[in-house]
C-alpha positions in Angstrom: 26.5 -19.7 147.5 27.6 -23.2 147.9 31.2 -23.8 147.8 32.8 -26.5 145.5 35.2 -29.1 146.7 38.7 -28.7 146.0 39.8 -29.6 142.5 41.6 -33.2 142.2 44.1 -31.9 140.1 46.3 -29.1 140.3 44.4 -26.5 142.3 46.7 -23.7 141.3 46.2 -24.4 137.4 42.5 -24.8 137.9 41.9 -21.7 139.8 44.0 -19.6 137.5 42.0 -21.0 134.7 38.9 -19.9 136.1 40.2 -16.6 137.0 41.1 -16.3 133.4 37.7 -17.4 132.2 35.9 -15.0 134.4 38.0 -12.1 133.2 37.6 -13.1 129.5 33.7 -13.5 130.0 33.5 -10.0 131.4 35.5 -8.5 128.4 33.2 -10.6 126.2 29.9 -9.3 127.5 31.3 -5.7 127.6 31.8 -6.0 123.7 28.4 -7.6 122.7 24.9 -7.4 123.5 23.7 -10.8 122.5 25.1 -13.0 125.7 24.8 -12.3 129.2 26.8 -14.3 131.6 25.4 -15.0 135.4 27.8 -16.9 137.9 25.6 -19.3 139.8 28.0 -21.1 141.8 31.6 -20.4 143.4 34.8 -22.6 144.3 36.1 -23.0 147.8 38.8 -20.4 149.5 39.2 -16.9 149.9 39.1 -16.3 146.4 35.7 -17.4 145.3 35.8 -18.0 141.6 32.5 -19.2 139.6 32.4 -22.5 138.3 28.7 -22.7 137.2 27.5 -20.3 135.0 24.1 -19.3 133.5 24.7 -18.0 129.6 21.3 -16.3 128.3 21.4 -15.3 124.6 19.2 -13.0 123.1 18.6 -14.6 120.0 15.3 -16.1 118.3 15.2 -19.9 118.3 12.9 -23.0 117.5 10.6 -24.0 120.6 9.8 -27.6 121.1 6.6 -28.4 119.0 3.8 -29.9 121.3 1.7 -33.0 120.2 2.2 -35.4 117.4 3.2 -34.1 114.3 4.4 -35.4 110.9 8.3 -34.7 110.2 7.9 -34.3 106.5 4.8 -32.0 106.4 5.5 -29.9 109.7 6.2 -26.3 108.5 8.2 -23.8 110.2 5.2 -21.3 110.7 3.8 -24.1 113.2 6.9 -23.7 115.6 6.6 -21.5 118.7 9.4 -19.1 118.7 11.5 -18.2 121.7 13.1 -14.7 122.4 16.0 -15.8 124.6 17.5 -19.0 125.3 19.2 -19.6 128.6 22.1 -22.5 129.0 23.7 -23.7 132.2 27.3 -24.4 132.2 29.1 -26.6 134.5 32.9 -26.9 135.0 34.1 -30.0 136.9 37.1 -30.0 139.1 39.3 -31.4 136.1 38.3 -28.2 134.0 39.7 -27.4 131.6 41.1 -30.7 130.8 37.6 -32.0 130.8 35.1 -29.9 128.8 32.2 -28.3 130.3 28.7 -29.8 130.4 25.9 -27.8 129.2 22.3 -27.9 129.7 19.8 -26.0 127.9 17.4 -24.5 130.7 15.1 -23.1 128.0 12.9 -25.4 125.9 14.9 -25.5 122.7 14.3 -27.6 119.6 17.5 -28.6 118.0 19.2 -31.8 116.7 22.0 -31.3 119.3 19.8 -30.6 122.4 18.5 -33.6 124.2 14.6 -33.4 124.6 14.9 -35.2 127.9 17.2 -33.5 129.9 18.5 -30.2 127.7 22.0 -31.7 127.4 23.8 -30.1 124.7 26.6 -31.8 122.3 28.5 -28.8 121.2 31.8 -30.1 120.5 33.3 -33.7 120.2 35.9 -34.8 122.8 38.4 -35.3 120.0 38.2 -31.5 118.9 38.0 -30.0 122.4 41.5 -28.6 123.6 42.5 -26.2 126.2 42.4 -23.3 123.7 38.6 -23.4 124.0 37.3 -20.6 126.1 33.8 -19.9 127.7 33.6 -17.1 125.3 34.1 -19.7 122.5 31.4 -21.8 123.9 29.1 -18.8 124.0 29.6 -18.3 119.9 29.1 -21.9 119.4 25.7 -22.0 121.5 24.8 -19.1 119.3 25.6 -21.0 116.5 23.2 -23.9 117.6 20.3 -21.4 118.5 20.4 -19.7 115.0 21.0 -23.2 113.2 23.9 -21.9 111.9 25.8 -24.9 112.7 23.6 -27.0 110.7 22.8 -24.8 107.6 26.4 -23.8 106.9 27.8 -27.5 107.1 25.2 -29.5 105.3 27.3 -32.1 104.3 28.5 -33.2 107.7 24.8 -33.0 109.1 23.4 -35.3 106.4 26.1 -37.8 107.2 25.4 -37.3 110.9 21.9 -37.7 110.2 22.3 -41.1 108.3 24.4 -42.7 111.1 22.0 -41.5 113.7 24.5 -39.3 115.8 22.2 -36.5 117.2 20.5 -36.2 120.6 17.1 -35.2 119.2 16.4 -37.5 116.3 13.1 -35.9 115.6 14.7 -32.4 115.1 17.5 -33.8 112.9 14.7 -35.9 110.9 12.9 -32.5 110.5 15.8 -30.7 109.4 16.7 -33.3 106.9 13.6 -33.0 105.1 13.2 -29.0 105.6 16.6 -27.7 104.6 14.7 -24.6 102.7 12.6 -23.9 106.1 16.0 -23.6 107.9 17.2 -21.1 105.2 14.0 -19.0 105.6 14.4 -19.2 109.3 17.8 -17.7 108.9 16.9 -15.4 106.2 14.2 -13.9 108.3 15.9 -13.7 111.6 19.6 -13.4 111.1 20.6 -11.9 107.3 18.0 -9.4 106.9 14.5 -10.4 106.5 12.4 -10.2 103.4 10.2 -13.3 104.0 6.7 -13.3 105.3 5.9 -15.6 108.1 2.6 -16.4 110.2 3.0 -17.5 113.7 -0.5 -17.8 115.0 -2.6 -14.9 114.4 0.3 -12.7 114.0 2.1 -12.3 110.6 5.8 -11.2 110.7 6.7 -9.1 107.6 10.0 -8.4 105.9 11.0 -6.2 103.4 9.1 -6.7 100.2 
């Protein structure tokens, strides 16, 4: 695999943090089944450490709807559902001072994911700090694909929609008009079921 150029800052600090991140990620994967981590590229030197990763989450999420649709009248049942979602995570030479960049590899529909290039807005610069590890980011991404970030913080979500602060305004507009559909999605896939959905020709029924 390709070797990354030497960090522009304190190389020992950066390499030490990369080693810590890889160790934490291996412990994280051993403790749960929802996330797998694949190193994609490595640093220079004798002790090659990963600086680019692919995180794959085994978690249902909404795929991007195709064609033209009316936001107010587009039901959840018309969305394609994806079984797993992958994200590529890039660490710069200034990591961890500079936060990682994240791009969705899978076609996912969410207010915080750009429909153009998959760029993910997962944390503001003002709230990111050196205590945020990649395992924490995996939890944040699970919150994105499960729509927990929207469902559990509705006041912040409505405020951000009203000022146009989302990468995918169509997804934000749909969620703004369909909070009950997001609740149904989470009820069915993440909190025990009990609801019947029809996706195409297949009916997925919960407990009666």
